[in-house]
C-alpha positions, 0 to 999 in steps of 0.5 A: 500500500502506498502512503495514501492507503490506496492500491498502487498507481494502476487505476480501476479505469486503466485496468477496466480498459485493458480488460475490455480490450483483452475481452474483445480479442478473446471474443474475436477468437471465439467468433473465428472458432465458431465460423470454423465450426459451422463447416458441414463437412464430416471429413476427418480434416474438418472434424479436426478443425472443429475440435481445434476451434473448440479447444481454442474457444475453451482456452479463450473462455478459461482465460476470460474467467481468469481475468474476471477473477483477477479483476474481481480480486482487485476491486475487492481489495480497492473496496476494502481499502476504501471501506477502511479509509471511510471508517477511519475518517468517520472515527476521526470526525466523531472522536478526533485523532489521538493527538487531539485527545492528548491535547485535550487531556493536557488542557485539563491537567 
């Protein structure tokens, strides 16, 4: 964590943009695989192409799932940091800081 209490410099918007670009690439590969799958030729070669296309689609979908999980973890970490920051801000507003408390005690004694 940096001194501000938030995650390092990569912003959610930057991560989201990169994620969207990668997602588009993956779906483009899936569309190509499905076009290959639309062949009606039952020859061994055509079936092999269909199998290869389905394997590519499976890898693309697994990659997408992995990226979604990673993005979800990043968002959860950011949320936890923001929740902690918010909670600390509320406590400071309601009860003051430790420094404020020490100052108040010194005034009375």
